[in-house]
N, C-alpha and C positions, 0 to 999 in steps of 0.2 A: 601302773602308770605313776610316774612321779611328776611333780609340778616344777615350774620355773619360778623359784621363790627368791633367789638371791638377786639383789639389784644388779650385780655384775653380769649375771646371766641375761637379764632383761636388756641391759645396755648392749651386750654382745649380739643379741638377736635383732634388736631394733636398728643396729648399725648396718645391716645387710638386707638386700631385697629378699633373699631366701628366708630370712627370719620373719619379715613382714608377711610373706605369703604363708609360711607355716603357722604363724599366729593368727591367721584369718584377718589380716589387716588390723590387729590389735584386739579383736573380740575374744581371743583366747586368754587375754590377761584379766578377764573378769574374775573378781575374787569369789564369786558364787557360781557354781556349776558352769565352768568354762565350755564344756561340750555342748550344753544346752544353749549357751550364749552364742557359740559358733554356729549351731544349727539355725538359730533365729536370725543371725546375721546373714546366713546363706540365702534366706528368703528374699532379701532385697535384690541381689543380682538375678535370682530366679525369676522375678517378675519380668525382667527383660528377656532372659533366656527362653522362657515359655512361649515367646512370640516367634521363635525360630522354627523353621520346618524341622520335623523330627530328625532327618539325617544330619542337619547342621547341629542340632541339639546333641546328638550322639557324638559328633566330632568334637564339640566343645567339651563334653564329658571325658573323652579320651585324652584330649590335650590337657585338661585340668588334672587328670589322674597322673599323667607323665610329669607335669609341672610339680605336683605334690610329691612324687617319689624323689625328684631332684631336690626340691626346696627343703622338705622335711628331713631327708638324709643328710644334707649339708648342715642344716641348722642343728640337728641332733648331735652330730659330731662336734660342732662348735661348742656346745654347752656340756657335752659328755653325758647325755641322758639317752635312754632307749626310746621312749615314747612319752614325752612330757604331756601332761594333761592340758597344757596351754597350747599345744599344737592342735589346731582345729581345722586346718585345710582339709583334712580327711573327713570332717563333719560336713564341710561344704559339698564335697563330691558325693558323699554318701547320701546327703539330704537331696541333692539334685537327682540322684538315681531313684531314690524312694518316691519322688514326685513325678516320675515318668508317666504313670497312669492318669494323672490329672492334668496333663498338658491340654487336653480338650474336655476336661471333666468339670464337675461342680466344685464350687469354692469350698464347701465343707470337706471335700476330699483333701484339700491342702492341710487342714488341721489334723485329719486322720493320718495322713502321710507323715506329718511331723511327729505325731505321737508314736506311730509304729516304728519309725526310724529310731527315735530315742529309746523305745522299749528294746529293740534288737541290739542297739549299740551298748546299752547298759547291761542287759541280761546276758549277752554274748553266748547264744546257743551254738552248738556245733554247726557249721565249721568256723563261725566267727571267732570263737574262743581259741580254736586251733591256730588260726592265722595270727591272732593277737600274741600267742605264746611262742609260735614257731618261726616266724619270719622276722628278719632283722633289717635295719637300715630304713630308708625311705619307703621301700616296699612294705616292710612290716608295719610302719605307721599307717599307711594307706589301706592295706588289704582288708583288715577287719571291718573298717567302716564301709568299704565298697560291698563286702558280703552282707553286712547289716542292711545297707541300702537296697540291695537286690532282694533280700528276704522281705523287707518292708514293701517294696514295689509289688512283689508277688501277692502278698496278703491284701494290699490295697486294691490291686486289680480284681481280685476275687470279691472283695467287699463292694466295690463299685458295680461289678456285674450283678451281684445279688440285690443291691439296693437301688439300682436305677433302671 
């Protein structure tokens, strides 16, 4: 992953709605650990999303994924980069997936879900690594984090079952 470092790239992204979405409304421009900053920023809308009935929550996830494929694909083409580290909409969707098991669970599960998602997103075990390296465009930006989120959700569900 390469970063959005040039001021011209930042201006080009912030001039279009797809850039704002791809950048996680600016959270991806954090100079330190933009992926972690994006995952933290994703917790704010999650506080409202978690109140939805689970079918509506899943519908929002599907719409957010489709929006991310579109926005990240367009924004990446605009700046000529494959998967810039500043693009964190994929972290938003991956984090929301990872937190599926705690929609009705204990609050400590949110911290565990956050940590598990970051672990799988950084570590990139198979198939996360495969998706990161093999898929292009907006789908390539989004898919590895969706897989990391699903893996984190699975481990979190097992942990919640074992600990509650």
